[in-house]
C-alpha positions in Angstrom: 89.0 111.2 62.1 86.6 111.0 65.0 86.9 108.0 67.3 83.7 106.9 68.8 83.8 106.0 72.5 81.0 104.5 74.5 79.7 107.5 76.4 78.1 105.3 79.1 81.5 103.7 80.0 82.2 104.0 83.8 85.9 104.3 84.5 85.4 102.8 88.0 83.0 99.8 87.5 84.1 98.1 90.7 82.4 100.8 92.8 79.0 99.2 92.0 80.1 95.7 93.1 79.6 94.9 96.8 80.4 91.6 98.5 78.5 90.7 101.6 80.9 89.6 104.3 79.4 87.6 107.2 80.9 86.8 110.5 79.5 83.6 112.1 80.4 81.2 114.9 79.2 78.0 113.1 79.3 76.8 109.5 77.7 73.9 107.6 77.4 72.9 104.0 74.3 75.0 103.5 75.8 78.3 104.9 79.2 77.5 103.5 79.0 75.6 100.2 82.6 76.3 99.3 85.1 76.2 102.2 88.8 76.6 102.6 90.8 74.1 104.7 94.3 75.1 105.5 96.9 72.3 105.4 100.5 72.5 106.5 103.4 70.4 105.2 103.9 68.6 108.6 101.8 67.7 111.6 98.3 66.4 112.0 95.9 66.7 109.1 92.5 68.3 109.5 89.5 65.9 109.5 89.2 65.5 105.7 89.0 61.7 105.4 92.3 61.5 103.6 95.9 60.7 104.8 99.1 62.3 103.5 99.8 59.4 101.2 96.4 60.0 99.5 97.1 63.7 99.2 100.6 63.1 97.8 99.1 60.8 95.2 97.0 63.7 94.1 100.1 65.9 93.9 99.2 67.9 97.1 101.9 68.3 99.7 100.7 71.4 101.6 103.3 73.8 100.2 102.5 77.5 100.3 99.4 78.4 98.3 99.0 75.0 96.7 95.3 74.0 96.3 93.3 70.8 95.8 89.5 70.6 95.4 87.6 67.9 97.2 84.1 67.7 95.8 81.1 66.7 97.9 78.0 68.2 99.5 80.3 70.9 100.6 83.2 71.7 98.1 86.3 71.7 100.2 89.4 73.5 98.9 92.6 72.4 100.6 95.1 75.3 100.7 98.7 74.6 101.5 100.3 76.9 104.1 103.8 75.5 104.3 105.1 75.6 107.8 102.0 77.5 109.0 100.2 80.8 108.9 102.6 83.0 110.9 101.6 86.4 109.6 98.6 88.3 108.2 100.4 88.5 104.8 100.6 84.7 104.6 96.9 84.4 105.5 96.0 87.0 102.8 98.0 85.0 100.2 96.3 81.7 101.3 92.8 83.1 101.1 93.6 84.6 97.7 94.8 81.2 96.5 91.6 79.6 97.8 89.5 82.3 96.0 91.3 81.7 92.7 90.9 77.9 93.0 87.2 78.3 93.7 86.8 80.8 90.8 83.4 79.4 89.7 81.8 80.0 93.1 80.1 83.2 94.2 79.9 82.2 97.9 83.1 81.3 99.8 83.8 80.5 103.5 86.9 80.5 105.7 87.2 79.2 109.2 89.6 81.4 111.1 89.3 79.7 114.5 92.5 77.8 114.2 94.3 80.7 112.6 93.8 83.3 115.3 96.5 83.2 118.0 99.7 84.7 119.1 100.9 85.4 115.6 97.7 86.9 114.1 95.1 88.8 116.1 91.4 88.4 115.4 91.1 91.8 113.7 94.2 91.2 111.6 93.0 87.8 110.6 89.6 89.0 109.5 91.2 91.9 107.7 93.7 89.8 105.8 91.2 87.1 104.9 88.7 89.6 103.6 91.3 91.5 101.6 92.6 88.3 100.2 89.2 87.2 98.8 88.1 90.6 97.6 91.4 91.6 95.9 91.8 88.2 94.3 88.3 88.2 92.7 88.7 91.7 91.3 88.4 92.0 87.5 88.3 94.7 85.0 85.8 93.5 82.4 83.8 96.7 81.8 84.8 96.7 78.1 84.2 92.9 77.5 81.0 91.9 75.7 80.9 88.6 77.6 82.6 88.7 80.9 83.6 85.4 82.4 84.5 86.2 86.0 82.0 85.0 88.6 81.2 87.8 91.0 81.9 87.1 94.7 78.5 87.6 96.2 79.3 86.6 99.7 82.2 85.7 102.0 81.6 83.9 105.3 84.2 84.1 108.1 83.9 81.8 111.1 85.3 82.9 114.5 84.3 82.2 118.1 81.4 84.1 119.7 83.9 86.0 121.8 85.8 87.2 118.7 82.8 88.4 116.7 83.2 92.2 117.4 86.9 92.2 116.7 86.4 90.2 113.5 83.8 92.6 112.2 86.2 95.5 112.9 88.7 93.8 110.6 86.1 93.1 107.9 85.0 96.7 107.8 88.5 98.0 107.4 89.3 95.4 104.8 86.2 96.3 102.7 87.3 100.0 102.7 90.9 99.1 101.7 89.9 96.6 99.1 87.5 99.2 97.6 90.4 101.7 97.6 92.6 99.3 95.7 89.8 98.6 93.3 89.4 102.2 92.4 93.1 102.6 91.7 93.1 99.4 89.6 90.0 100.5 87.6 91.5 103.9 86.8 94.9 102.5 85.7 93.3 99.7 83.7 91.2 102.2 81.7 92.4 102.6 78.1 94.0 106.0 77.6 91.4 107.1 75.1 88.7 106.4 77.7 90.4 108.3 80.5 92.2 111.5 79.5 93.4 114.1 82.1 90.2 116.0 81.5 88.0 113.0 82.0 89.9 112.0 85.1 89.2 115.4 86.6 85.5 115.2 85.7 85.3 111.8 87.4 87.0 113.1 90.5 84.7 116.1 90.7 81.7 113.8 90.5 82.9 111.1 93.0 85.2 112.7 95.5 82.7 114.8 97.4 80.9 111.6 98.4 84.0 110.7 100.4 84.3 114.0 102.2 86.9 115.5 99.8 87.0 119.0 98.5 88.1 119.2 94.8 89.7 122.0 92.8 90.6 121.5 89.1 93.1 123.7 87.2 93.0 123.7 83.4 95.7 124.8 80.9 94.9 128.5 81.3 95.1 128.3 85.1 98.4 126.3 84.9 99.9 129.0 82.7 98.9 131.7 85.1 100.4 129.7 88.0 103.7 129.1 86.1 103.5 125.3 86.2 106.1 124.9 83.4 106.9 121.3 84.1 103.3 120.0 83.6 102.8 122.4 80.6 106.1 121.4 79.0 105.2 117.7 79.1 101.7 118.5 77.8 103.0 120.6 74.9 102.9 117.8 72.3 99.3 116.7 73.1 95.9 117.6 71.7 94.5 116.8 75.2 94.5 119.5 77.8 96.4 118.9 81.1 94.7 119.0 84.4 96.0 119.6 87.9 93.6 118.3 90.5 93.8 119.4 94.1 92.1 117.2 96.7 91.6 118.3 100.3 90.6 116.2 103.3 90.0 118.3 106.4 88.9 116.6 109.6 87.8 118.5 112.6 90.6 119.5 114.9 93.3 118.1 112.6 96.4 117.0 114.4 98.8 117.4 111.4 99.0 118.1 107.7 100.3 115.7 105.0 100.7 116.4 101.3 100.5 113.6 98.7 101.7 114.2 95.1 100.8 111.7 92.4 102.2 111.4 88.9 99.3 111.2 86.4 100.8 110.6 83.0 97.6 109.3 81.4 99.6 107.8 78.6 103.4 108.0 78.1 104.7 107.6 74.6 108.0 109.1 75.7 107.4 112.2 73.7 110.2 113.1 71.2 112.4 110.5 73.1 109.9 107.9 71.7 109.7 104.6 73.5 110.2 101.4 71.5 107.0 99.7 70.4 107.2 96.8 72.9 105.2 95.4 75.8 106.3 98.1 78.1 105.2 100.8 75.7 101.8 99.1 75.6 101.6 99.2 79.4 102.0 103.0 79.5 98.4 103.6 80.3 99.6 102.6 83.8 101.8 105.6 84.0 99.1 107.5 85.9 99.1 105.0 88.8 100.6 107.5 91.2 97.7 109.9 90.8 95.3 107.0 90.9 96.9 105.8 94.2 96.7 109.3 95.8 93.0 109.8 94.8 91.9 106.3 95.8 93.7 106.4 99.1 92.1 109.7 100.0 88.6 108.1 99.4 89.3 105.9 102.5 90.4 108.6 104.9 87.0 109.7 106.4 85.8 106.1 106.9 89.1 105.0 108.4 88.9 107.9 110.9 92.1 109.7 109.8 92.8 112.7 112.0 95.5 114.3 109.8 94.6 116.8 107.2 95.7 115.6 103.8 96.1 117.5 100.6 96.5 115.7 97.3 98.0 117.1 94.1 97.4 115.0 91.0 99.6 116.1 88.1 97.8 114.9 84.9 98.6 114.9 81.2 99.7 112.6 78.5 103.2 112.7 77.0 103.0 112.8 73.2 105.2 113.6 70.2 104.1 116.2 67.7 105.3 119.4 66.0 104.6 121.3 69.2 106.2 118.8 71.6 109.0 119.8 74.0 112.3 119.1 72.3 115.6 117.9 73.8 117.5 120.9 74.9 114.4 123.0 75.7 114.4 124.7 79.1 111.3 124.6 81.3 110.6 126.9 84.2 109.1 125.0 87.1 106.6 126.7 89.5 108.7 128.9 91.8 111.3 129.8 89.1 113.8 127.0 89.0 114.8 126.1 85.4 115.3 122.6 84.0 117.0 121.6 80.8 115.2 118.7 79.2 117.8 116.2 78.0 115.2 113.3 77.7 111.5 113.8 77.2 110.8 110.3 78.5 112.0 111.5 81.9 108.8 113.5 82.1 107.3 112.3 85.4 109.8 114.3 87.5 108.9 117.4 85.6 105.2 117.3 86.4 105.9 116.2 90.0 108.2 119.2 90.5 105.3 121.6 90.0 103.2 119.7 92.5 106.0 119.5 95.1 106.5 123.3 94.9 102.8 124.0 95.3 102.7 121.7 98.3 105.5 123.7 100.0 103.7 127.0 99.3 100.5 126.0 101.3 99.6 128.5 104.0 99.4 125.6 106.4 102.7 124.0 105.5 102.6 120.2 105.4 104.4 118.4 108.2 105.6 116.0 105.4 105.3 115.4 101.7 105.1 112.1 100.0 105.1 111.6 96.3 104.3 108.4 94.4 105.1 107.8 90.7 105.8 105.1 88.1 109.1 106.9 87.7 112.1 104.9 86.5 112.8 101.7 84.7 115.9 101.6 87.0 113.6 100.8 89.9 112.3 97.7 88.1 115.8 96.6 87.0 117.0 96.9 90.6 114.0 95.4 92.5 111.9 93.5 90.0 108.1 93.6 90.0 107.2 92.9 93.6 109.1 95.6 95.5 108.9 99.4 95.0 111.8 101.8 95.6 111.6 104.4 98.4 113.8 107.4 99.1 113.5 110.0 101.8 115.2 112.9 103.4 113.7 112.1 106.8 114.1 108.8 108.8 110.7 109.2 110.5 108.9 109.5 107.1 110.8 106.5 105.8 109.9 104.4 108.9 106.3 105.3 108.7 106.1 104.4 105.0 107.9 101.0 105.8 105.3 100.3 108.5 102.4 101.0 106.2 104.0 98.7 103.5 104.4 96.0 106.1 100.7 96.2 106.9 99.5 96.0 103.3 102.2 93.6 102.1 103.1 96.1 99.4 106.9 95.8 99.7 109.2 98.8 99.5 113.0 99.1 99.8 114.8 102.2 100.9 117.5 103.6 98.6 120.1 106.1 99.8 119.6 109.7 98.9 123.2 109.9 97.9 124.1 113.5 97.3 127.5 112.5 95.8 125.5 112.0 92.5 124.0 115.5 92.6 126.6 117.0 90.2 125.2 114.7 87.4 122.1 116.9 87.4 124.0 120.0 86.5 123.2 121.8 83.3 125.2 124.3 81.2 122.1 126.3 80.3 119.7 125.9 83.3 119.6 125.3 87.0 119.2 121.5 86.5 118.9 118.9 83.9 116.1 116.3 84.1 118.5 113.3 83.8 121.9 112.4 85.0 124.3 109.7 84.0 123.9 106.1 82.9 123.8 104.6 86.4 122.0 105.2 89.7 118.8 106.2 87.9 116.5 105.7 91.0 118.8 107.9 93.2 119.2 110.6 90.5 115.4 110.8 90.1 115.1 111.1 93.9 117.7 113.8 94.1 115.9 115.8 91.3 112.6 115.7 93.2 114.4 116.6 96.5 115.4 119.9 94.9 111.7 121.0 95.0 110.6 120.2 98.6 112.2 123.2 100.3 113.8 121.1 103.0 110.5 119.8 104.3 110.3 116.1 105.5 109.8 114.1 102.3 109.4 110.6 101.0 109.3 109.2 97.5 107.8 106.0 96.2 108.9 104.7 92.8 106.3 102.1 91.8 107.4 101.6 88.1 108.3 97.9 88.8 105.1 97.1 90.8 102.5 98.9 88.6 101.2 95.8 86.9 100.9 92.0 87.1 101.3 90.2 83.8 99.2 87.3 85.1 97.0 86.5 88.1 99.2 86.2 91.1 97.4 85.5 94.4 95.6 88.7 95.3 97.3 90.6 92.5 95.0 90.3 89.5 96.4 90.7 86.0 96.7 94.3 84.9 97.1 97.2 87.3 98.0 96.1 90.8 96.7 99.3 92.4 100.1 99.4 94.3 100.3 102.2 96.8 96.6 102.9 97.3 96.2 100.8 100.5 99.7 101.7 101.6 99.1 105.4 101.4 95.7 105.1 103.2 97.4 103.2 106.1 100.3 105.7 106.1 97.9 108.7 106.3 95.7 107.2 109.0 98.7 106.4 111.2 100.7 109.5 110.3 102.7 111.3 113.0 104.4 114.6 112.2 108.2 114.2 112.2 110.6 116.6 113.8 112.1 119.0 111.3 115.8 119.5 111.1 
């Protein structure tokens, strides 16, 4: 049976949507028809013509991200900020809440004059406000015949005359980062039939050069010649070819080299270890979010002025059951010769990542650090829920730099110990390693497995399985793919400093 797919479908529809962001020193009802007004739970109220008793009667107390619409010549949207806006993350959330409350308006305005101060700089305030609006209004409706989301045509930010230049700097950075997240969201939201590994590679070859990236694509024949047995073994049950995509960003006079490895399982059925047919199985189009995050983050590097050379390795295939699929007990030979016994075909991400990690270590210009990102373990979700990703590292500097980037983007991560006391659980009677360990410590065991392939180089690992999707609209996280890690990796790469090697 031949399945017909719309050949005109664009896997990254948000690239064609631009929001004009204006920075002004004065606003009125004509220039700002829909305006946010921030209200705390205590203290003097803004000049809105209402007292706290009237607001309470309408059910509005000023608690965090609560909203109330006040109609008039200018639609005013009261946004609760609790005790106040003490951080850029809180401001981002508040503007996102405003944007969702004003979902029928294509023109929004935010006065930042009273927000800017000792807690939030001008640049950070403009960045957070712009991100909050752009990320909250994101939608993936390319396959809907009658989309309902109103596009955000313009966002107006009000600051003093003296703060105009600094605010525009924040706006420009936010637009780049929001676009970065949008690309990652678009790719992960694509149905798997619309975005196979081959189609992903074709898209990157078309788009990446426009962002100053060099692209190399490796098909099944090339992967066989290179001995990438992890990626080939996972692909063995599929009718779709695998692809390894190598991306290179090379600034003039680079002051370091960073390698990023992304898991790109375009759809994960679990293989022979078939997943149950539940909501999580249906979400397995998101299993390529690591690769999406690496690619999208690298589209931002040139515009953000990154001075570090960055090489990305996207390890892409689906994981399907069939007569040719890898079986439990099979042994795969990873690039470089290390052998792995497959005890669970649903622990496939670490197999494809192993090939990428080895290839990164073999670069003539060895990377100063390697970071991989993957929707890797259900254990990460069980431990940390859906708002915090797991992080492991063999180097404290890499870990600290990842934590700093996470702080900037409000993409929360928590460091797990790389506890080598569990290493014996990965032993195999027939191979160098097995791809799973015991019943417990799943996040740590996955990290220990990956650490076997980094050749002692400084390394960090992000397990984004729990944070890959939002089941409903949640402030600036729109339902579907969160794009988690795209902004984080971009900020990490731009600020990267080579760690000392042991």
